[in-house]
C-alpha positions as CSV (number, residue, x, y, z in Angstrom):
1,X,0.0,0.0,0.0
2,X,1.1,3.6,-0.4
3,X,3.3,5.1,2.3
4,X,0.7,7.6,3.4
5,X,-1.9,4.9,3.8
6,X,0.5,2.6,5.8
7,X,1.6,5.5,8.0
8,X,-2.1,6.4,8.7
9,X,-2.6,2.9,10.0
10,X,0.8,2.3,11.8
11,X,1.4,5.8,13.1
12,X,0.7,7.3,16.5
13,X,0.8,10.6,18.4
14,X,4.1,12.5,18.7
15,X,7.2,10.4,18.8
16,X,4.9,7.3,19.1
17,X,6.3,6.3,22.5
18,X,2.9,5.6,24.0
19,X,2.1,3.2,21.1
20,X,5.4,1.4,21.7
21,X,4.9,1.2,25.4
22,X,1.5,-0.3,25.0
23,X,3.1,-3.3,23.5
24,X,6.2,-3.5,25.7
25,X,4.1,-3.2,28.9
26,X,2.0,-6.1,27.8
27,X,5.0,-8.2,26.9
28,X,6.4,-7.5,30.4
29,X,3.5,-9.4,32.0
30,X,4.6,-13.0,32.6
31,X,1.9,-15.7,32.8
32,X,2.2,-18.7,35.1
33,X,1.9,-22.0,33.4
34,X,0.4,-25.0,35.3
35,X,0.8,-28.7,35.0
36,X,-1.3,-31.8,35.4
37,X,-4.5,-30.1,34.7
38,X,-7.0,-31.8,32.3
39,X,-7.6,-29.2,29.6
40,X,-8.6,-31.6,26.9
41,X,-12.1,-30.0,26.6
42,X,-11.7,-26.3,26.2
43,X,-14.2,-23.6,25.1
44,X,-13.4,-20.1,24.1
45,X,-16.9,-18.9,24.6
46,X,-17.6,-16.1,27.1
47,X,-20.6,-14.1,28.4
48,X,-20.5,-10.3,28.2
49,X,-23.2,-7.7,28.4
50,X,-26.0,-10.2,28.3
51,X,-24.8,-12.2,25.3
52,X,-22.8,-15.4,24.8
53,X,-19.9,-14.7,22.4
54,X,-17.9,-17.4,20.7
55,X,-14.7,-15.6,21.6
56,X,-13.5,-13.3,24.4
57,X,-12.2,-10.8,21.9
58,X,-13.5,-8.7,19.0
59,X,-12.6,-5.9,16.6
60,X,-12.2,-2.4,17.9
61,X,-14.0,0.4,16.1
62,X,-11.8,1.8,13.3
63,X,-12.7,4.5,10.8
64,X,-12.1,4.4,7.0
65,X,-11.2,0.7,6.9
66,X,-11.8,0.5,3.2
67,X,-8.9,2.8,2.7
68,X,-6.6,-0.1,3.6
69,X,-8.4,-2.8,1.6
70,X,-11.5,-2.3,-0.7
71,X,-14.4,-4.0,1.0
72,X,-12.7,-4.2,4.4
73,X,-15.9,-3.2,6.3
74,X,-17.9,-6.0,4.6
75,X,-15.0,-8.5,5.2
76,X,-15.0,-7.6,8.9
77,X,-18.8,-7.9,9.2
78,X,-18.6,-11.3,7.5
79,X,-15.9,-12.4,9.9
80,X,-17.9,-11.2,12.9
81,X,-20.8,-13.4,11.7
82,X,-18.6,-16.4,11.0
83,X,-16.5,-16.4,14.2
84,X,-19.1,-15.0,16.6
85,X,-17.4,-11.9,17.9
86,X,-18.6,-8.2,18.2
87,X,-17.4,-5.8,15.5
88,X,-17.0,-2.2,16.5
89,X,-18.6,0.0,13.8
90,X,-17.1,3.5,13.8
91,X,-19.0,6.7,13.1
92,X,-16.2,7.2,10.5
93,X,-16.8,3.8,8.9
94,X,-16.5,3.7,5.1
95,X,-19.8,1.7,4.9
96,X,-23.2,2.6,6.3
97,X,-23.9,1.3,9.8
98,X,-27.1,-0.3,8.6
99,X,-25.3,-2.4,6.0
100,X,-22.6,-3.5,8.4
101,X,-24.9,-4.8,11.1
102,X,-27.0,-6.6,8.5
103,X,-23.8,-8.3,7.1
104,X,-22.7,-9.1,10.6
105,X,-26.1,-10.6,11.5
106,X,-26.3,-8.5,14.7
107,X,-22.7,-9.1,15.8
108,X,-21.9,-5.4,15.9
109,X,-21.5,-2.5,18.4
110,X,-21.9,1.1,17.1
111,X,-19.2,3.6,18.2
112,X,-20.3,7.2,18.5
113,X,-18.3,10.4,18.0
114,X,-20.2,13.6,18.9
115,X,-21.4,15.6,15.9
116,X,-21.3,19.3,15.2
117,X,-24.6,19.6,17.1
118,X,-26.6,17.6,19.6
119,X,-29.3,17.1,17.0
120,X,-26.8,15.5,14.6
121,X,-25.4,13.3,17.3
122,X,-28.7,12.1,18.6
123,X,-29.9,11.5,15.0
124,X,-26.9,9.1,14.7
125,X,-27.9,7.4,18.0
126,X,-31.5,7.0,16.7
127,X,-30.2,5.5,13.5
128,X,-28.1,3.0,15.4
129,X,-31.1,2.1,17.6
130,X,-33.4,1.7,14.6
131,X,-30.8,-0.4,12.8
132,X,-30.8,-3.0,15.5
133,X,-27.6,-2.1,17.5
134,X,-27.9,-3.2,21.1
135,X,-24.6,-1.7,22.3
136,X,-23.3,1.8,21.9
137,X,-19.7,2.9,22.5
138,X,-19.1,6.5,23.2
139,X,-15.5,7.4,22.4
140,X,-14.6,10.2,24.8
141,X,-10.8,10.5,24.5
142,X,-10.6,12.7,21.4
143,X,-11.4,16.2,22.6
144,X,-8.9,17.5,20.0
145,X,-7.2,15.9,17.0
146,X,-3.7,14.7,18.0
147,X,-0.4,15.6,16.4
148,X,0.6,12.7,14.3
149,X,3.8,13.6,12.5
150,X,3.5,10.9,9.8
151,X,0.1,12.2,8.7
152,X,1.4,15.8,8.6
153,X,4.4,14.8,6.6
154,X,2.4,12.7,4.1
155,X,-0.5,15.2,3.8
156,X,-3.1,12.7,5.0
157,X,-6.4,14.1,6.0
158,X,-10.1,13.2,6.2
159,X,-11.8,13.9,3.9
160,X,-9.0,12.9,1.6
161,X,-7.7,15.3,-1.0
162,X,-5.0,14.6,-3.6
163,X,-1.6,16.4,-3.4
164,X,1.2,16.4,-5.9
165,X,3.4,14.1,-3.8
166,X,0.7,11.5,-3.6
167,X,0.9,10.7,-7.3
168,X,4.4,9.2,-7.0
169,X,3.4,7.3,-3.9
170,X,0.3,5.8,-5.7
171,X,2.2,5.1,-8.9
172,X,4.6,2.9,-6.9
173,X,1.7,0.8,-5.6
174,X,-0.3,0.0,-8.7
175,X,-2.4,-2.8,-7.2
176,X,-3.8,-0.7,-4.4
177,X,-4.2,2.3,-6.7
178,X,-6.1,0.3,-9.3
179,X,-8.4,-1.3,-6.7
180,X,-9.1,2.1,-5.1
181,X,-9.7,3.7,-8.5
182,X,-12.3,0.9,-9.4
183,X,-14.0,1.0,-6.0
184,X,-13.7,4.8,-5.4
185,X,-11.8,6.7,-2.7
186,X,-13.4,5.7,0.6
187,X,-15.3,8.3,2.6
188,X,-17.0,8.3,6.1
189,X,-20.4,7.1,5.0
190,X,-22.3,7.5,8.3
191,X,-21.4,11.2,8.6
192,X,-21.9,11.7,4.8
193,X,-25.4,10.2,5.0
194,X,-26.2,12.1,8.2
195,X,-25.1,15.5,6.6
196,X,-24.7,15.5,2.8
197,X,-23.0,13.4,0.3
198,X,-20.4,15.9,-0.9
199,X,-19.1,16.4,2.7
200,X,-19.6,20.2,2.6
201,X,-19.3,21.5,6.1
202,X,-18.0,18.2,7.4
203,X,-15.1,18.6,9.9
204,X,-13.4,15.5,11.3
205,X,-13.0,17.2,14.7
206,X,-16.6,18.4,14.9
207,X,-18.1,18.6,18.3
208,X,-15.7,16.3,20.2
209,X,-14.3,19.0,22.4
210,X,-17.7,19.9,23.9
211,X,-19.0,16.6,25.3
212,X,-19.0,16.4,29.1
213,X,-20.6,14.3,31.9
214,X,-24.0,16.0,31.3
215,X,-23.8,14.8,27.7
216,X,-23.1,11.3,28.9
217,X,-26.1,11.5,31.3
218,X,-28.4,12.6,28.5
219,X,-27.0,9.9,26.2
220,X,-27.7,7.3,28.9
221,X,-31.3,8.5,29.1
222,X,-31.8,8.3,25.3
223,X,-30.0,5.0,24.6
224,X,-31.9,2.0,25.8
225,X,-29.3,-0.6,25.1
226,X,-25.8,-1.3,26.6
227,X,-23.7,1.8,26.9
228,X,-19.9,1.7,27.0
229,X,-17.6,4.6,27.7
230,X,-14.4,4.3,25.7
231,X,-11.0,5.9,26.4
232,X,-11.1,5.6,30.2
233,X,-7.6,5.8,31.7
234,X,-8.4,7.4,35.1
235,X,-9.7,5.7,38.2
236,X,-11.8,8.7,39.0
237,X,-13.3,8.8,35.5
238,X,-14.1,5.1,35.8
239,X,-15.9,5.5,39.0
240,X,-17.9,8.5,37.7
241,X,-18.8,6.6,34.6
242,X,-20.3,3.8,36.6
243,X,-22.2,6.3,38.7
244,X,-23.7,7.6,35.4
245,X,-25.0,4.1,34.9
246,X,-22.9,3.1,31.9
247,X,-22.8,-0.7,31.4
248,X,-19.1,-1.0,30.9
249,X,-15.9,1.1,30.9
250,X,-13.5,0.7,28.0
251,X,-9.9,1.1,29.1
252,X,-7.9,2.4,26.2
253,X,-5.4,5.1,25.2
254,X,-6.6,4.8,21.6
255,X,-3.5,2.7,20.7
256,X,-1.2,5.5,21.6
257,X,-2.7,7.6,18.8
258,X,-4.0,10.5,21.0
259,X,-1.6,11.5,23.8
260,X,2.1,10.7,23.4
261,X,2.8,11.1,27.1
262,X,0.0,8.8,28.2
263,X,0.9,5.7,30.2
264,X,0.4,2.3,28.7
265,X,-3.2,1.2,28.8
266,X,-2.4,-2.1,30.5
267,X,-0.7,-0.2,33.3
268,X,-4.1,1.5,34.1
269,X,-6.2,-1.6,33.7
270,X,-5.4,-3.3,37.0
271,X,-5.8,0.0,38.9
272,X,-9.2,0.6,37.4
273,X,-10.3,-3.0,38.0
274,X,-9.3,-2.6,41.7
275,X,-11.3,0.6,42.1
276,X,-14.4,-0.8,40.3
277,X,-14.4,-4.2,41.8
278,X,-15.2,-7.6,40.2
279,X,-18.8,-6.9,39.3
280,X,-18.2,-4.1,36.8
281,X,-17.8,-5.0,33.1
282,X,-14.5,-3.8,31.6
283,X,-13.3,-3.8,28.0
284,X,-9.7,-3.3,27.0
285,X,-7.6,-2.5,23.9
286,X,-4.3,-0.9,23.0
287,X,-1.2,-2.9,22.2
288,X,-2.8,-6.3,21.8
289,X,-1.1,-8.3,19.1
290,X,-1.6,-12.0,19.7
291,X,-3.2,-14.7,21.9
292,X,-0.8,-14.2,24.7
293,X,-1.7,-10.5,24.9
294,X,-5.4,-11.4,25.0
295,X,-4.7,-13.7,28.0
296,X,-2.5,-11.0,29.6
297,X,-5.3,-8.5,29.4
298,X,-7.9,-10.9,30.8
299,X,-5.5,-11.8,33.7
300,X,-5.0,-8.1,34.4
301,X,-8.6,-7.4,34.8
302,X,-10.4,-7.2,31.4
303,X,-13.7,-9.0,30.8
304,X,-13.4,-8.5,27.0
305,X,-10.6,-7.6,24.7
306,X,-10.6,-5.7,21.4
307,X,-8.0,-5.6,18.7
308,X,-7.3,-2.8,16.2
309,X,-4.1,-2.4,14.1
310,X,-3.3,-6.2,13.7
311,X,-6.7,-6.7,12.1
312,X,-6.0,-4.1,9.5
313,X,-2.5,-5.3,9.0
314,X,-3.9,-8.7,8.0
315,X,-6.5,-7.1,5.7
316,X,-4.1,-4.8,4.1
317,X,-1.6,-7.6,3.4
318,X,-3.9,-10.2,1.9
319,X,-7.5,-9.0,2.0
320,X,-10.2,-11.2,3.3
321,X,-7.9,-14.2,3.1
322,X,-5.4,-12.5,5.3
323,X,-8.0,-11.6,7.8
324,X,-9.2,-15.1,8.1
325,X,-5.7,-16.5,8.4
326,X,-4.9,-14.0,11.2
327,X,-8.2,-14.8,13.1
328,X,-7.6,-18.5,12.9
329,X,-4.0,-18.0,14.2
330,X,-5.2,-15.8,17.0
331,X,-7.9,-18.3,18.0
332,X,-5.3,-21.1,18.0
333,X,-2.8,-19.0,20.0
334,X,-5.3,-18.1,22.6
335,X,-6.6,-21.7,23.0
336,X,-3.0,-22.9,23.4
337,X,-2.3,-20.3,26.1
338,X,-5.4,-21.3,28.0
339,X,-4.2,-24.9,28.0
340,X,-0.7,-23.8,29.2
341,X,-2.4,-21.8,32.1
342,X,-4.5,-24.8,33.1
343,X,-7.7,-23.1,32.1
344,X,-10.6,-24.5,30.1
345,X,-12.6,-21.3,29.5
346,X,-11.7,-17.6,29.4
347,X,-13.6,-16.9,32.6
348,X,-10.9,-18.9,34.5
349,X,-8.2,-16.5,33.5
350,X,-7.6,-14.1,36.4
351,X,-4.8,-12.4,38.4
352,X,-3.7,-15.8,39.7
353,X,-2.5,-16.6,36.1
354,X,0.1,-13.8,36.4
355,X,3.5,-15.1,37.5
356,X,4.7,-13.6,40.8
357,X,8.2,-12.1,41.0
358,X,9.2,-13.9,44.1
């Protein structure tokens, strides 16, 4: 794929230290293997937010997925249906939310960014409700667009516009360029449908800096399904979120893409779990790359784990085939880790699975 497209996926905020620390902090967690435990019969199924899922992990909401592979949104929806996991559907998705949840046969959660006005935001919420979404994720950790040097250097922006330096980049990647030419340059379809098809007046950063706890309370009143608050890195925010009657907190630093100086997400997970107790539902992402990382997150306090970049790496590399290969590998890895830990189901993975230092 062209350099500006790869960098848009792989890049992060500032010097990208937070993104790197997400992975290194996860890798620093050592799991305790056990022996002489009968693990011949293992199930990867887990219960979360009133549903039984085939896997304890899903795909985090990511915008403009079709930019990395034409038809990526449909491929992800198909995978969610096939493997039985929830697909996070971004406000900035390159396919309409109605189409994605239909393709996923209900295995989808809608992720909400605030619009330029409350009316536009609640219209999106109503669309999601009418489309059959039962879970809404409010992303609250983007009050301002971050400084991502790679995007600045490459001239990447949403909505996308061609610059002279892009022509050479695209010419060096004819396969991607031809497929994109045939399918059309992706655009954020939910926002486009909500406003107008030519994106006039659309601003990527619209409205995100004005949402507050009163907004969350009003959203809780309007949304009748499960409500998840995403981007929680503070124990105080986690407690206040639960006091506002959200159904789950989503511990995440946006994969290190928002605040360069943020701590690793996994370093906050155990603290937030301790503050909230065992009865609160917690989702986690940021830095998860394989089956071991999924187990590490569960052992540290997550009830459910989401993956972002590695999913798009697989799609960008080999399309739907690459996605399925990665998912099968991830499933096999996690099943093997469960066996090594002496566990027969994800619910058995807890803090006792973390190796002590003494």
